[in-house]
ChimeraX commands (.cxc) that place a marker at each C-alpha (Angstrom):
marker #1 position 19.94,0.17,-7.35 radius 0.5
marker #1 position 20.39,-0.16,-11.10 radius 0.5
marker #1 position 21.98,-3.07,-12.83 radius 0.5
marker #1 position 23.33,-3.54,-16.33 radius 0.5
marker #1 position 19.92,-4.88,-17.46 radius 0.5
marker #1 position 18.32,-1.52,-16.85 radius 0.5
marker #1 position 16.48,-2.83,-13.62 radius 0.5
marker #1 position 15.90,-0.47,-10.81 radius 0.5
marker #1 position 14.75,-1.79,-7.34 radius 0.5
marker #1 position 13.48,0.69,-4.91 radius 0.5
marker #1 position 14.61,-0.02,-1.33 radius 0.5
marker #1 position 11.80,-2.27,0.16 radius 0.5
marker #1 position 9.34,-0.55,2.47 radius 0.5
marker #1 position 8.22,-2.62,5.42 radius 0.5
marker #1 position 5.02,-2.00,7.31 radius 0.5
marker #1 position 6.66,-1.20,10.56 radius 0.5
marker #1 position 8.76,1.59,9.21 radius 0.5
marker #1 position 7.41,4.99,10.23 radius 0.5
marker #1 position 8.49,7.88,7.96 radius 0.5
marker #1 position 6.69,10.89,9.53 radius 0.5
marker #1 position 6.85,12.44,6.12 radius 0.5
marker #1 position 3.21,12.82,5.23 radius 0.5
marker #1 position 1.32,16.21,5.74 radius 0.5
marker #1 position -0.06,16.84,9.11 radius 0.5
marker #1 position -3.66,15.95,10.17 radius 0.5
marker #1 position -4.52,19.54,10.04 radius 0.5
marker #1 position -3.81,19.70,6.26 radius 0.5
marker #1 position -7.07,18.21,4.96 radius 0.5
marker #1 position -6.51,19.73,1.49 radius 0.5
marker #1 position -3.25,17.87,0.96 radius 0.5
marker #1 position -4.69,14.49,1.98 radius 0.5
marker #1 position -7.80,15.07,-0.14 radius 0.5
marker #1 position -5.61,15.95,-3.15 radius 0.5
marker #1 position -3.51,12.90,-2.84 radius 0.5
marker #1 position -6.55,10.62,-2.39 radius 0.5
marker #1 position -8.09,12.16,-5.63 radius 0.5
marker #1 position -4.84,11.60,-7.42 radius 0.5
marker #1 position -4.61,7.94,-6.50 radius 0.5
marker #1 position -8.18,7.48,-7.76 radius 0.5
marker #1 position -7.24,9.12,-11.10 radius 0.5
marker #1 position -4.22,6.94,-11.37 radius 0.5
marker #1 position -6.41,3.80,-11.12 radius 0.5
marker #1 position -7.42,4.46,-14.75 radius 0.5
marker #1 position -4.55,6.82,-15.97 radius 0.5
marker #1 position -0.88,5.89,-15.96 radius 0.5
marker #1 position 0.21,9.00,-17.91 radius 0.5
marker #1 position -0.21,7.36,-21.41 radius 0.5
marker #1 position 1.33,4.02,-20.42 radius 0.5
marker #1 position -0.66,0.80,-20.25 radius 0.5
marker #1 position -1.82,-1.20,-17.32 radius 0.5
marker #1 position -1.14,-4.93,-17.60 radius 0.5
marker #1 position -3.58,-6.71,-15.26 radius 0.5
marker #1 position -2.78,-10.16,-16.70 radius 0.5
marker #1 position 0.87,-9.70,-15.69 radius 0.5
marker #1 position -0.21,-8.48,-12.20 radius 0.5
marker #1 position -1.92,-11.81,-11.55 radius 0.5
marker #1 position 0.96,-13.83,-13.13 radius 0.5
marker #1 position 3.16,-12.10,-10.52 radius 0.5
marker #1 position 0.94,-13.36,-7.71 radius 0.5
marker #1 position 1.23,-16.90,-9.16 radius 0.5
marker #1 position 5.02,-16.58,-9.15 radius 0.5
marker #1 position 4.92,-15.30,-5.62 radius 0.5
marker #1 position 3.19,-18.32,-4.45 radius 0.5
marker #1 position 5.53,-20.60,-6.44 radius 0.5
marker #1 position 8.56,-19.23,-4.66 radius 0.5
marker #1 position 6.75,-19.20,-1.23 radius 0.5
marker #1 position 6.02,-22.86,-1.77 radius 0.5
marker #1 position 9.51,-23.52,-2.47 radius 0.5
marker #1 position 10.60,-21.67,0.68 radius 0.5
marker #1 position 8.06,-23.41,2.81 radius 0.5
marker #1 position 5.93,-20.18,3.36 radius 0.5
marker #1 position 2.18,-20.45,3.08 radius 0.5
marker #1 position 0.38,-19.16,-0.05 radius 0.5
marker #1 position -0.95,-15.61,-0.21 radius 0.5
marker #1 position -4.42,-14.61,-1.58 radius 0.5
marker #1 position -5.18,-11.90,-4.07 radius 0.5
marker #1 position -6.58,-8.89,-2.19 radius 0.5
marker #1 position -8.56,-6.16,-4.18 radius 0.5
marker #1 position -7.80,-3.24,-1.96 radius 0.5
marker #1 position -4.09,-4.12,-1.99 radius 0.5
marker #1 position -4.41,-4.38,-5.74 radius 0.5
marker #1 position -5.86,-0.81,-5.88 radius 0.5
marker #1 position -3.07,0.69,-3.94 radius 0.5
marker #1 position -0.40,-1.14,-5.97 radius 0.5
marker #1 position -2.04,-0.25,-9.18 radius 0.5
marker #1 position -2.52,3.49,-8.39 radius 0.5
marker #1 position 1.14,3.84,-7.22 radius 0.5
marker #1 position 2.46,2.06,-10.39 radius 0.5
marker #1 position 0.36,4.44,-12.45 radius 0.5
marker #1 position 1.72,7.30,-10.52 radius 0.5
marker #1 position 5.38,6.23,-10.83 radius 0.5
marker #1 position 4.82,5.94,-14.57 radius 0.5
marker #1 position 2.93,9.19,-15.09 radius 0.5
marker #1 position 5.26,11.34,-12.88 radius 0.5
marker #1 position 8.48,9.59,-13.70 radius 0.5
marker #1 position 9.95,8.47,-10.40 radius 0.5
marker #1 position 10.73,5.26,-8.63 radius 0.5
marker #1 position 10.27,5.63,-4.85 radius 0.5
marker #1 position 8.04,4.33,-2.05 radius 0.5
marker #1 position 7.46,7.93,-0.90 radius 0.5
marker #1 position 5.32,10.05,-3.21 radius 0.5
marker #1 position 6.74,13.63,-3.96 radius 0.5
marker #1 position 4.18,14.90,-1.31 radius 0.5
marker #1 position 5.57,12.43,1.33 radius 0.5
marker #1 position 2.97,9.68,1.35 radius 0.5
marker #1 position 4.06,6.19,1.95 radius 0.5
marker #1 position 2.73,2.68,0.94 radius 0.5
marker #1 position 0.58,2.39,4.08 radius 0.5
marker #1 position -1.08,5.77,3.39 radius 0.5
marker #1 position -1.99,4.70,-0.13 radius 0.5
marker #1 position -3.57,1.50,1.17 radius 0.5
marker #1 position -5.47,3.37,3.97 radius 0.5
marker #1 position -6.77,5.97,1.48 radius 0.5
marker #1 position -7.96,3.50,-1.19 radius 0.5
marker #1 position -8.75,0.46,0.99 radius 0.5
marker #1 position -12.01,1.48,2.66 radius 0.5
marker #1 position -12.77,-1.76,4.64 radius 0.5
marker #1 position -9.38,-3.20,5.66 radius 0.5
marker #1 position -7.44,-2.82,9.01 radius 0.5
marker #1 position -3.90,-3.61,8.12 radius 0.5
marker #1 position -0.48,-2.37,7.19 radius 0.5
marker #1 position 1.31,-3.42,4.03 radius 0.5
marker #1 position 4.89,-3.97,2.94 radius 0.5
marker #1 position 5.80,-2.70,-0.60 radius 0.5
marker #1 position 8.20,-3.92,-3.28 radius 0.5
marker #1 position 8.93,-1.81,-6.34 radius 0.5
marker #1 position 10.79,-2.79,-9.54 radius 0.5
marker #1 position 11.43,-0.74,-12.68 radius 0.5
marker #1 position 13.01,-1.94,-15.90 radius 0.5
marker #1 position 14.06,0.10,-18.93 radius 0.5
marker #1 position 16.12,-1.42,-21.83 radius 0.5
marker #1 position 15.99,-1.86,-25.52 radius 0.5
marker #1 position 13.63,-4.57,-26.71 radius 0.5
marker #1 position 10.56,-6.03,-25.08 radius 0.5
marker #1 position 10.08,-4.97,-21.35 radius 0.5
marker #1 position 10.78,-7.57,-18.69 radius 0.5
marker #1 position 8.02,-9.89,-17.69 radius 0.5
marker #1 position 6.59,-9.68,-14.16 radius 0.5
marker #1 position 7.98,-13.10,-13.37 radius 0.5
marker #1 position 11.53,-11.95,-14.34 radius 0.5
marker #1 position 11.13,-8.76,-12.32 radius 0.5
marker #1 position 9.99,-10.74,-9.30 radius 0.5
marker #1 position 13.08,-13.12,-9.65 radius 0.5
marker #1 position 15.30,-9.92,-9.56 radius 0.5
marker #1 position 14.21,-9.26,-6.06 radius 0.5
marker #1 position 16.00,-12.33,-4.98 radius 0.5
marker #1 position 19.25,-10.30,-5.24 radius 0.5
marker #1 position 17.86,-7.91,-2.64 radius 0.5
marker #1 position 17.52,-9.41,0.86 radius 0.5
marker #1 position 14.87,-6.83,1.96 radius 0.5
marker #1 position 12.72,-7.44,-1.10 radius 0.5
marker #1 position 12.94,-11.13,-0.74 radius 0.5
marker #1 position 12.02,-10.88,2.99 radius 0.5
marker #1 position 8.86,-9.03,1.97 radius 0.5
marker #1 position 7.98,-11.58,-0.60 radius 0.5
marker #1 position 8.48,-14.59,1.54 radius 0.5
marker #1 position 7.32,-13.33,5.07 radius 0.5
marker #1 position 5.25,-16.24,6.50 radius 0.5
marker #1 position 2.89,-13.89,8.35 radius 0.5
marker #1 position 1.76,-12.45,5.15 radius 0.5
marker #1 position -1.64,-13.76,4.08 radius 0.5
marker #1 position -2.63,-11.49,1.14 radius 0.5
marker #1 position -0.79,-9.72,-1.68 radius 0.5
marker #1 position -1.41,-8.08,-5.03 radius 0.5
marker #1 position 0.50,-6.26,-7.75 radius 0.5
marker #1 position 0.16,-3.31,-10.07 radius 0.5
marker #1 position 2.05,-3.47,-13.43 radius 0.5
marker #1 position 2.36,-0.66,-15.99 radius 0.5
marker #1 position 4.14,-0.99,-19.34 radius 0.5
marker #1 position 5.55,1.48,-21.71 radius 0.5
marker #1 position 7.30,0.90,-25.08 radius 0.5
marker #1 position 10.52,-0.11,-23.58 radius 0.5
marker #1 position 9.90,-0.05,-19.82 radius 0.5
marker #1 position 7.76,-1.54,-17.08 radius 0.5
marker #1 position 6.91,-0.58,-13.53 radius 0.5
marker #1 position 5.72,-3.16,-10.91 radius 0.5
marker #1 position 4.63,-2.55,-7.47 radius 0.5
marker #1 position 3.85,-5.45,-5.05 radius 0.5
marker #1 position 1.95,-5.16,-1.68 radius 0.5
marker #1 position 1.83,-7.71,0.95 radius 0.5
marker #1 position -0.08,-7.73,4.29 radius 0.5
marker #1 position -1.91,-9.59,7.08 radius 0.5
marker #1 position -5.17,-7.76,7.67 radius 0.5
marker #1 position -6.43,-7.59,11.26 radius 0.5
marker #1 position -10.03,-7.03,10.35 radius 0.5
marker #1 position -12.47,-6.32,7.66 radius 0.5
marker #1 position -15.27,-3.75,7.94 radius 0.5
marker #1 position -18.70,-4.93,6.67 radius 0.5
marker #1 position -19.17,-1.89,4.66 radius 0.5
marker #1 position -16.69,0.71,3.25 radius 0.5
marker #1 position -16.02,3.74,5.33 radius 0.5
marker #1 position -16.52,6.78,3.09 radius 0.5
marker #1 position -13.48,9.08,2.65 radius 0.5
marker #1 position -15.72,11.90,3.75 radius 0.5
marker #1 position -17.16,10.19,6.89 radius 0.5
marker #1 position -19.94,11.30,9.21 radius 0.5
marker #1 position -20.31,10.33,12.86 radius 0.5
marker #1 position -22.73,7.40,12.53 radius 0.5
marker #1 position -20.57,5.74,9.75 radius 0.5
marker #1 position -17.41,6.24,11.97 radius 0.5
marker #1 position -19.27,4.68,14.94 radius 0.5
marker #1 position -20.32,1.70,12.90 radius 0.5
marker #1 position -16.86,1.09,11.67 radius 0.5
marker #1 position -15.48,1.22,15.20 radius 0.5
marker #1 position -18.07,-1.25,16.37 radius 0.5
marker #1 position -17.38,-3.64,13.60 radius 0.5
marker #1 position -13.77,-4.13,14.65 radius 0.5
marker #1 position -13.45,-6.91,17.28 radius 0.5
marker #1 position -12.97,-5.52,20.79 radius 0.5
marker #1 position -9.89,-7.61,21.24 radius 0.5
marker #1 position -8.15,-5.27,18.77 radius 0.5
marker #1 position -9.16,-2.17,20.75 radius 0.5
marker #1 position -10.30,0.01,17.89 radius 0.5
marker #1 position -9.97,3.84,18.19 radius 0.5
marker #1 position -9.42,6.98,16.22 radius 0.5
marker #1 position -6.19,8.71,15.88 radius 0.5
marker #1 position -4.36,11.08,13.48 radius 0.5
marker #1 position -2.95,9.26,10.47 radius 0.5
marker #1 position 0.13,7.14,11.32 radius 0.5
marker #1 position 3.34,8.65,9.74 radius 0.5
marker #1 position 1.86,12.15,9.40 radius 0.5
marker #1 position 3.95,15.13,10.46 radius 0.5
marker #1 position 3.10,16.87,13.75 radius 0.5
marker #1 position 1.31,20.15,13.33 radius 0.5
marker #1 position -0.88,22.43,15.46 radius 0.5
marker #1 position -4.51,21.21,15.64 radius 0.5
marker #1 position -7.29,23.06,17.42 radius 0.5
marker #1 position -10.37,20.99,17.96 radius 0.5
marker #1 position -11.07,17.79,16.31 radius 0.5
marker #1 position -8.47,16.76,13.62 radius 0.5
marker #1 position -9.91,17.13,10.20 radius 0.5
marker #1 position -7.96,14.08,8.90 radius 0.5
marker #1 position -8.28,10.92,11.07 radius 0.5
marker #1 position -7.81,7.18,10.97 radius 0.5
marker #1 position -9.17,4.04,12.45 radius 0.5
marker #1 position -6.42,2.01,14.14 radius 0.5
marker #1 position -6.30,-1.35,16.10 radius 0.5
marker #1 position -3.84,-3.42,17.87 radius 0.5
marker #1 position -2.49,-6.82,17.16 radius 0.5
marker #1 position -0.69,-9.07,19.66 radius 0.5
marker #1 position 2.75,-9.98,18.31 radius 0.5
marker #1 position 4.17,-11.59,21.60 radius 0.5
marker #1 position 3.38,-11.96,25.20 radius 0.5
marker #1 position 2.78,-8.34,26.37 radius 0.5
marker #1 position 3.82,-6.85,22.97 radius 0.5
marker #1 position 1.35,-5.28,20.43 radius 0.5
marker #1 position 1.59,-3.59,17.08 radius 0.5
marker #1 position -0.54,-0.55,16.38 radius 0.5
marker #1 position -2.10,-1.28,12.91 radius 0.5
marker #1 position -3.75,1.35,10.65 radius 0.5
marker #1 position -7.01,1.30,8.91 radius 0.5
marker #1 position -9.06,3.76,6.62 radius 0.5
marker #1 position -8.03,7.27,6.72 radius 0.5
marker #1 position -10.89,9.79,6.38 radius 0.5
marker #1 position -11.93,13.36,6.54 radius 0.5
marker #1 position -14.38,14.08,9.36 radius 0.5
marker #1 position -17.50,15.40,7.64 radius 0.5
marker #1 position -19.70,17.97,9.33 radius 0.5
marker #1 position -23.38,17.36,9.90 radius 0.5
marker link #1:1,2 radius 0.2
marker link #1:2,3 radius 0.2
marker link #1:3,4 radius 0.2
marker link #1:4,5 radius 0.2
marker link #1:5,6 radius 0.2
marker link #1:6,7 radius 0.2
marker link #1:7,8 radius 0.2
marker link #1:8,9 radius 0.2
marker link #1:9,10 radius 0.2
marker link #1:10,11 radius 0.2
marker link #1:11,12 radius 0.2
marker link #1:12,13 radius 0.2
marker link #1:13,14 radius 0.2
marker link #1:14,15 radius 0.2
marker link #1:15,16 radius 0.2
marker link #1:16,17 radius 0.2
marker link #1:17,18 radius 0.2
marker link #1:18,19 radius 0.2
marker link #1:19,20 radius 0.2
marker link #1:20,21 radius 0.2
marker link #1:21,22 radius 0.2
marker link #1:22,23 radius 0.2
marker link #1:23,24 radius 0.2
marker link #1:24,25 radius 0.2
marker link #1:25,26 radius 0.2
marker link #1:26,27 radius 0.2
marker link #1:27,28 radius 0.2
marker link #1:28,29 radius 0.2
marker link #1:29,30 radius 0.2
marker link #1:30,31 radius 0.2
marker link #1:31,32 radius 0.2
marker link #1:32,33 radius 0.2
marker link #1:33,34 radius 0.2
marker link #1:34,35 radius 0.2
marker link #1:35,36 radius 0.2
marker link #1:36,37 radius 0.2
marker link #1:37,38 radius 0.2
marker link #1:38,39 radius 0.2
marker link #1:39,40 radius 0.2
marker link #1:40,41 radius 0.2
marker link #1:41,42 radius 0.2
marker link #1:42,43 radius 0.2
marker link #1:43,44 radius 0.2
marker link #1:44,45 radius 0.2
marker link #1:45,46 radius 0.2
marker link #1:46,47 radius 0.2
marker link #1:47,48 radius 0.2
marker link #1:48,49 radius 0.2
marker link #1:49,50 radius 0.2
marker link #1:50,51 radius 0.2
marker link #1:51,52 radius 0.2
marker link #1:52,53 radius 0.2
marker link #1:53,54 radius 0.2
marker link #1:54,55 radius 0.2
marker link #1:55,56 radius 0.2
marker link #1:56,57 radius 0.2
marker link #1:57,58 radius 0.2
marker link #1:58,59 radius 0.2
marker link #1:59,60 radius 0.2
marker link #1:60,61 radius 0.2
marker link #1:61,62 radius 0.2
marker link #1:62,63 radius 0.2
marker link #1:63,64 radius 0.2
marker link #1:64,65 radius 0.2
marker link #1:65,66 radius 0.2
marker link #1:66,67 radius 0.2
marker link #1:67,68 radius 0.2
marker link #1:68,69 radius 0.2
marker link #1:69,70 radius 0.2
marker link #1:70,71 radius 0.2
marker link #1:71,72 radius 0.2
marker link #1:72,73 radius 0.2
marker link #1:73,74 radius 0.2
marker link #1:74,75 radius 0.2
marker link #1:75,76 radius 0.2
marker link #1:76,77 radius 0.2
marker link #1:77,78 radius 0.2
marker link #1:78,79 radius 0.2
marker link #1:79,80 radius 0.2
marker link #1:80,81 radius 0.2
marker link #1:81,82 radius 0.2
marker link #1:82,83 radius 0.2
marker link #1:83,84 radius 0.2
marker link #1:84,85 radius 0.2
marker link #1:85,86 radius 0.2
marker link #1:86,87 radius 0.2
marker link #1:87,88 radius 0.2
marker link #1:88,89 radius 0.2
marker link #1:89,90 radius 0.2
marker link #1:90,91 radius 0.2
marker link #1:91,92 radius 0.2
marker link #1:92,93 radius 0.2
marker link #1:93,94 radius 0.2
marker link #1:94,95 radius 0.2
marker link #1:95,96 radius 0.2
marker link #1:96,97 radius 0.2
marker link #1:97,98 radius 0.2
marker link #1:98,99 radius 0.2
marker link #1:99,100 radius 0.2
marker link #1:100,101 radius 0.2
marker link #1:101,102 radius 0.2
marker link #1:102,103 radius 0.2
marker link #1:103,104 radius 0.2
marker link #1:104,105 radius 0.2
marker link #1:105,106 radius 0.2
marker link #1:106,107 radius 0.2
marker link #1:107,108 radius 0.2
marker link #1:108,109 radius 0.2
marker link #1:109,110 radius 0.2
marker link #1:110,111 radius 0.2
marker link #1:111,112 radius 0.2
marker link #1:112,113 radius 0.2
marker link #1:113,114 radius 0.2
marker link #1:114,115 radius 0.2
marker link #1:115,116 radius 0.2
marker link #1:116,117 radius 0.2
marker link #1:117,118 radius 0.2
marker link #1:118,119 radius 0.2
marker link #1:119,120 radius 0.2
marker link #1:120,121 radius 0.2
marker link #1:121,122 radius 0.2
marker link #1:122,123 radius 0.2
marker link #1:123,124 radius 0.2
marker link #1:124,125 radius 0.2
marker link #1:125,126 radius 0.2
marker link #1:126,127 radius 0.2
marker link #1:127,128 radius 0.2
marker link #1:128,129 radius 0.2
marker link #1:129,130 radius 0.2
marker link #1:130,131 radius 0.2
marker link #1:131,132 radius 0.2
marker link #1:132,133 radius 0.2
marker link #1:133,134 radius 0.2
marker link #1:134,135 radius 0.2
marker link #1:135,136 radius 0.2
marker link #1:136,137 radius 0.2
marker link #1:137,138 radius 0.2
marker link #1:138,139 radius 0.2
marker link #1:139,140 radius 0.2
marker link #1:140,141 radius 0.2
marker link #1:141,142 radius 0.2
marker link #1:142,143 radius 0.2
marker link #1:143,144 radius 0.2
marker link #1:144,145 radius 0.2
marker link #1:145,146 radius 0.2
marker link #1:146,147 radius 0.2
marker link #1:147,148 radius 0.2
marker link #1:148,149 radius 0.2
marker link #1:149,150 radius 0.2
marker link #1:150,151 radius 0.2
marker link #1:151,152 radius 0.2
marker link #1:152,153 radius 0.2
marker link #1:153,154 radius 0.2
marker link #1:154,155 radius 0.2
marker link #1:155,156 radius 0.2
marker link #1:156,157 radius 0.2
marker link #1:157,158 radius 0.2
marker link #1:158,159 radius 0.2
marker link #1:159,160 radius 0.2
marker link #1:160,161 radius 0.2
marker link #1:161,162 radius 0.2
marker link #1:162,163 radius 0.2
marker link #1:163,164 radius 0.2
marker link #1:164,165 radius 0.2
marker link #1:165,166 radius 0.2
marker link #1:166,167 radius 0.2
marker link #1:167,168 radius 0.2
marker link #1:168,169 radius 0.2
marker link #1:169,170 radius 0.2
marker link #1:170,171 radius 0.2
marker link #1:171,172 radius 0.2
marker link #1:172,173 radius 0.2
marker link #1:173,174 radius 0.2
marker link #1:174,175 radius 0.2
marker link #1:175,176 radius 0.2
marker link #1:176,177 radius 0.2
marker link #1:177,178 radius 0.2
marker link #1:178,179 radius 0.2
marker link #1:179,180 radius 0.2
marker link #1:180,181 radius 0.2
marker link #1:181,182 radius 0.2
marker link #1:182,183 radius 0.2
marker link #1:183,184 radius 0.2
marker link #1:184,185 radius 0.2
marker link #1:185,186 radius 0.2
marker link #1:186,187 radius 0.2
marker link #1:187,188 radius 0.2
marker link #1:188,189 radius 0.2
marker link #1:189,190 radius 0.2
marker link #1:190,191 radius 0.2
marker link #1:191,192 radius 0.2
marker link #1:192,193 radius 0.2
marker link #1:193,194 radius 0.2
marker link #1:194,195 radius 0.2
marker link #1:195,196 radius 0.2
marker link #1:196,197 radius 0.2
marker link #1:197,198 radius 0.2
marker link #1:198,199 radius 0.2
marker link #1:199,200 radius 0.2
marker link #1:200,201 radius 0.2
marker link #1:201,202 radius 0.2
marker link #1:202,203 radius 0.2
marker link #1:203,204 radius 0.2
marker link #1:204,205 radius 0.2
marker link #1:205,206 radius 0.2
marker link #1:206,207 radius 0.2
marker link #1:207,208 radius 0.2
marker link #1:208,209 radius 0.2
marker link #1:209,210 radius 0.2
marker link #1:210,211 radius 0.2
marker link #1:211,212 radius 0.2
marker link #1:212,213 radius 0.2
marker link #1:213,214 radius 0.2
marker link #1:214,215 radius 0.2
marker link #1:215,216 radius 0.2
marker link #1:216,217 radius 0.2
marker link #1:217,218 radius 0.2
marker link #1:218,219 radius 0.2
marker link #1:219,220 radius 0.2
marker link #1:220,221 radius 0.2
marker link #1:221,222 radius 0.2
marker link #1:222,223 radius 0.2
marker link #1:223,224 radius 0.2
marker link #1:224,225 radius 0.2
marker link #1:225,226 radius 0.2
marker link #1:226,227 radius 0.2
marker link #1:227,228 radius 0.2
marker link #1:228,229 radius 0.2
marker link #1:229,230 radius 0.2
marker link #1:230,231 radius 0.2
marker link #1:231,232 radius 0.2
marker link #1:232,233 radius 0.2
marker link #1:233,234 radius 0.2
marker link #1:234,235 radius 0.2
marker link #1:235,236 radius 0.2
marker link #1:236,237 radius 0.2
marker link #1:237,238 radius 0.2
marker link #1:238,239 radius 0.2
marker link #1:239,240 radius 0.2
marker link #1:240,241 radius 0.2
marker link #1:241,242 radius 0.2
marker link #1:242,243 radius 0.2
marker link #1:243,244 radius 0.2
marker link #1:244,245 radius 0.2
marker link #1:245,246 radius 0.2
marker link #1:246,247 radius 0.2
marker link #1:247,248 radius 0.2
marker link #1:248,249 radius 0.2
marker link #1:249,250 radius 0.2
marker link #1:250,251 radius 0.2
marker link #1:251,252 radius 0.2
marker link #1:252,253 radius 0.2
marker link #1:253,254 radius 0.2
marker link #1:254,255 radius 0.2
marker link #1:255,256 radius 0.2
marker link #1:256,257 radius 0.2
marker link #1:257,258 radius 0.2
marker link #1:258,259 radius 0.2
view
C-alpha cells in the first residue's frame, strides 16, 4: 500500500506461507542463476548505496518496540543480514517492491541460498519510501509498519530470536528489508552450494536427531518431472510446535555435485 508520504509497504511474508512459485528442483540452472544474482547484489545495488549503519539502527529500534510490547529481544544474525541486504539491493537495482522475485523465489529461498549454516525459516517485512527531500530514516520506516497488522506481528512475534535488516538509499528514496527467525539448528561448517556426498552427510549428522534431519526438494518449488536424484536439494528438519504437531523447517539449498 502507498501513503501520501510516498511510503510503500509490501504485504508481509510469513515463514509458514508456501507459494509454490519457485522453479522446480529439476531446473538447476534457474536456482544457480538466482544464487549468483543474490551474491552479486551483496555488493551492487544498481548504483544505489547500502546503509549498514541504518540497518543496525533498525535492529535497535526493533528491540525497543519489542521491549515495550513485552517481547524478548532479538539478536543480529549475519545470514539473515546477507539475505536482507541482497534482496534490498535487488529491489533497488531492478525497481520492484515485492517479496517474490521476478523469477518466483521467496524470502525463505533467499535465506536458504545465502545462509549456508542455518536451519530455519524467516518472516520478511519490506518498506519503500520515495519523496522529495531526505529519504526516511530506518526508524521512521519501522514505525510505519505499526499501521500494518501483518508487519507488526512479524516485528513483535515472541518466538523470534534473531533478526537483521538490509537498507539501500538513493537520492530521494530508500528500500528496507527486515528478516526475523527462530533457527532450529546451526551447522558447524557451511554447506557448499555445490555440495558433495561427504559434505551433505556431515551436515545431516550435525543436526540433532530430535529434529529428524532429511533431504528433500526445496520447499515452495513448483512440481516438475525429475528422473533420478533431484539436482536441487535442501536439508530440512522438524520443530515441535505443540503436542503431536510439528513444523517442517528448511535449511541450506544446494546443487548435488558429482564425484
